[in-house]
C-alpha positions in Angstrom: -6.0 78.7 -57.2 -3.6 77.6 -59.9 -4.2 74.0 -59.0 -8.0 74.5 -59.2 -7.7 76.1 -62.7 -5.6 73.1 -63.9 -8.3 70.8 -62.7 -11.0 72.8 -64.4 -9.0 72.6 -67.7 -8.5 68.9 -67.3 -12.2 68.3 -66.7 -13.2 70.6 -69.6 -10.9 68.7 -72.0 -12.3 65.4 -70.6 -15.8 66.5 -71.4 -14.8 67.7 -74.8 -13.3 64.2 -75.5 -16.5 62.5 -74.3 -18.8 64.6 -76.5 -17.9 62.7 -79.8 -18.3 59.4 -77.9 -21.7 60.4 -76.6 -22.8 61.6 -80.1 -21.6 58.3 -81.5 -23.6 56.3 -78.9 -26.6 58.4 -79.5 -26.4 58.0 -83.2 -26.0 54.2 -82.8 -29.0 54.0 -80.5 -31.1 56.1 -82.9 -30.1 53.9 -85.9 -30.9 50.7 -83.9 -34.2 52.2 -82.8 -35.1 52.9 -86.4 -34.1 49.4 -87.5 -36.4 47.7 -84.9 -39.2 50.2 -85.7 -39.1 49.4 -89.4 -38.8 45.6 -88.9 -41.8 45.8 -86.5 -43.8 47.7 -89.1 -42.9 45.2 -91.8 -44.0 42.2 -89.7 -47.1 44.0 -88.4 -48.1 44.9 -92.0 -47.7 41.2 -93.1 -49.9 40.0 -90.2 -52.5 42.8 -90.7 -52.9 42.2 -94.5 -53.1 38.4 -93.9 -55.8 38.9 -91.3 -57.8 41.4 -93.5 -57.5 39.5 -96.8 -58.0 36.0 -95.6 -61.9 36.3 -95.3 -62.0 37.6 -98.9 -59.7 34.8 -100.1 -61.8 32.2 -98.3 -64.9 33.3 -100.4 -63.1 31.8 -103.4 -61.7 28.9 -101.5 -58.1 27.7 -101.7 -56.7 28.9 -105.0 -53.5 30.0 -106.6 -55.4 33.1 -107.8 -55.4 34.4 -104.2 -51.7 35.0 -104.6 -52.7 38.2 -106.5 -54.3 39.5 -103.3 -51.1 39.0 -101.3 -48.9 40.4 -104.1 -51.1 43.6 -104.2 -50.8 44.0 -100.5 -47.0 43.6 -100.4 -46.2 45.9 -103.3 -46.8 49.2 -101.4 -44.2 48.3 -98.8 -41.3 49.5 -101.0 -42.7 53.1 -100.9 -42.9 53.1 -97.1 -39.3 52.0 -96.8 -38.0 54.1 -99.7 -36.6 51.0 -101.5 -36.4 51.2 -105.3 -36.9 48.0 -107.2 -35.0 47.6 -110.4 -35.9 44.6 -112.5 -33.7 43.3 -115.3 -34.5 40.6 -117.8 -38.3 40.4 -117.1 -38.9 39.5 -120.7 -37.5 36.0 -119.9 -40.6 35.1 -118.0 -42.9 36.0 -120.9 -43.5 32.3 -121.9 -46.5 30.1 -121.5 -46.5 26.9 -119.6 -45.2 25.7 -116.2 -41.7 26.3 -114.9 -39.6 26.5 -111.8 -38.1 29.7 -110.4 -35.1 29.5 -108.1 -34.0 32.6 -106.2 -31.4 33.5 -103.6 -32.8 34.1 -100.1 -31.4 37.0 -97.9 -34.2 38.1 -95.5 -37.9 38.7 -95.1 -37.5 41.7 -97.4 -37.3 39.2 -100.2 -41.1 39.3 -100.2 -41.0 42.8 -101.7 -38.7 41.6 -104.5 -40.8 38.5 -105.2 -43.9 40.7 -105.3 -42.3 42.7 -108.1 -41.6 39.7 -110.4 -43.8 36.8 -109.5 -45.9 35.8 -112.5 -49.5 34.7 -112.6 -50.3 31.2 -111.5 -47.2 30.9 -109.4 -46.8 29.8 -105.8 -43.8 29.3 -103.6 -42.8 26.1 -101.8 -42.4 27.1 -98.1 -41.4 25.4 -94.9 -44.3 23.6 -93.1 -43.7 25.6 -89.9 -45.2 28.7 -91.7 -48.6 26.9 -91.8 -48.9 27.3 -88.0 -48.3 31.0 -87.8 -51.9 32.1 -87.2 -53.5 34.2 -89.9 -50.3 34.4 -91.9 -50.3 30.6 -92.2 -54.0 30.6 -93.1 -53.4 33.2 -95.8 -50.5 31.2 -97.2 -52.7 28.1 -97.3 -55.6 29.9 -99.0 -53.2 31.2 -101.6 -52.3 27.6 -102.6 -48.7 27.7 -101.3 -47.1 24.3 -101.1 -45.8 23.3 -97.6 -42.9 20.9 -97.2 -41.4 19.3 -94.1 -37.7 19.8 -94.5 -37.0 17.3 -91.6 -38.8 14.4 -93.2 -37.0 13.4 -96.4 -39.7 10.8 -97.5 -42.5 13.3 -97.1 -40.5 16.0 -98.9 -39.9 13.6 -101.9 -43.7 12.8 -102.0 -44.5 16.6 -102.1 -42.1 17.1 -104.9 -43.5 14.2 -106.9 -47.1 15.4 -106.3 -46.2 19.0 -107.3 -44.5 17.8 -110.5 -47.8 16.2 -111.6 -49.8 19.2 -110.5 -47.5 21.6 -112.5 -48.3 19.8 -115.8 -52.0 19.2 -115.1 -52.7 22.8 -113.9 -50.1 24.8 -115.8 -48.6 25.8 -112.4 -45.4 27.8 -111.8 -43.4 27.2 -108.6 -40.9 29.4 -106.8 -38.2 27.9 -104.5 -35.3 29.3 -102.4 -32.7 26.5 -103.0 -30.4 27.7 -100.3 -33.0 26.5 -97.8 -32.4 29.3 -95.3 -31.7 33.0 -95.2 -28.2 34.0 -96.2 -26.7 37.6 -96.1 -23.2 36.5 -96.8 -21.3 37.5 -99.9 -21.4 34.0 -101.4 -24.3 31.7 -101.8 -24.9 28.6 -99.7 -24.8 25.1 -101.2 -28.1 24.5 -103.0 -30.6 21.8 -101.9 -31.7 19.7 -104.8 -35.5 19.6 -104.3 -36.1 22.4 -106.9 -34.0 20.6 -109.5 -35.6 17.2 -108.9 -39.0 19.0 -109.3 -38.0 20.6 -112.6 -36.6 17.3 -114.0 -39.6 15.2 -112.9 -42.0 17.8 -114.5 -39.6 18.3 -117.5 -40.0 22.1 -117.2 -37.4 24.8 -117.5 -35.7 26.6 -114.6 -35.5 30.4 -114.3 -32.7 31.5 -112.0 -33.4 34.9 -110.3 -30.8 36.8 -108.4 -31.5 39.7 -106.0 -28.6 42.1 -105.3 -27.1 42.2 -101.8 -29.1 44.4 -99.3 -26.0 45.4 -97.3 -26.0 48.9 -98.6 -29.4 49.6 -96.9 -30.2 46.6 -94.7 -28.3 44.4 -92.3 -29.8 42.4 -89.4 -26.4 41.9 -88.0 -25.5 45.7 -87.9 -29.2 46.7 -87.2 -29.2 48.8 -90.3 -32.4 49.6 -92.3 -32.3 52.7 -94.5 -33.6 53.5 -98.0 -31.8 52.1 -101.1 -32.0 50.2 -104.4 -32.5 46.5 -104.9 -31.7 45.1 -108.4 -33.5 41.9 -109.4 -31.9 40.1 -112.3 -33.9 37.4 -114.2 -31.5 35.1 -116.0 -32.3 33.1 -119.1 -34.1 29.8 -118.7 -32.2 26.5 -118.2 -33.9 23.6 -120.0 -34.4 20.2 -118.3 -36.2 18.4 -121.1 -34.6 15.0 -121.6 -32.7 15.1 -118.3 -33.0 12.3 -115.7 -32.5 12.2 -111.9 -28.9 11.2 -112.5 -28.4 14.7 -114.1 -29.7 16.6 -111.0 -26.4 17.0 -109.1 -24.7 18.5 -112.2 -27.8 20.6 -113.0 -27.9 21.9 -109.4 -24.2 23.0 -109.4 -24.5 24.5 -112.9 -27.4 26.7 -111.9 -25.8 27.6 -108.6 -22.6 28.7 -110.3 -24.5 30.8 -112.8 -26.4 32.6 -110.0 -23.2 33.0 -107.9 -21.5 34.7 -110.8 -24.4 37.0 -111.3 -24.4 37.8 -107.6 -20.7 38.6 -107.7 -21.2 40.9 -110.7 -24.2 42.7 -109.1 -22.2 43.1 -105.8 -19.4 44.8 -107.7 -21.8 47.0 -109.6 -23.5 48.1 -106.4 -20.2 49.0 -104.8 -19.2 51.0 -107.9 -22.6 52.9 -107.8 -22.1 53.7 -104.1 -18.6 55.1 -104.8 -19.9 57.1 -107.7 -22.5 58.8 -105.5 -19.9 60.1 -103.2 -18.5 63.6 -104.0 -14.9 63.5 -105.5 -12.0 64.5 -103.3 -10.5 67.9 -104.1 -7.2 67.7 -106.0 -4.1 69.0 -104.3 
């Protein structure tokens, strides 16, 4: 009888120890489920609006003006996900004429940030593979987006040269992610020089734009997707008038360092804001 009671106590304590572990696993599963649910909703929304808007865009033919339709369709997403967009320095873009925008690239969520700040008559340069993604690719083509084959250097150079001529002729603004791929690390990847060759060939200014890290509310690695705040900082323009192709390497590194410094500052500010939101510990 005594031995049976001891076994019952051991089993009871064992169950009590397992409860926190079970709760942790359940929470982890629930958080992961919410991550995939939100990512699926995001992707389905993009496909749906591309499918619905493409016939209307086709009525006007391929035109940069169709970017307004895509922008209007993407803007409501921030409300569904509870993400607040804070834009700093928007007055810098209030100039006439063509220019190149360079921005850091973290995830597909960048579309929401871009929708907040993209000016009129502006299109992104995107990878050519996007053109073959069904109605999404069709919508991108109808919106005048510029496709580039990153694996064929000669073709990429021709696209840059042609785009430089188009910018001056049609007063076009162009947006490029100079990192070339998504990057959720704390530091920026080395920049590819295409955006800077474009700006120098067209003799137009560059506007660096930095979006704050998403890690407080989004992480594909940790399967995290909650509500939060994204700060978008538009930095002062960098002039290229008078520069030549020989100046491109230095120009690229100068702009990258400016953006990296801004990203570090924004990362520190976000960490401070997060600590400030936590209740203070009681004093002993």
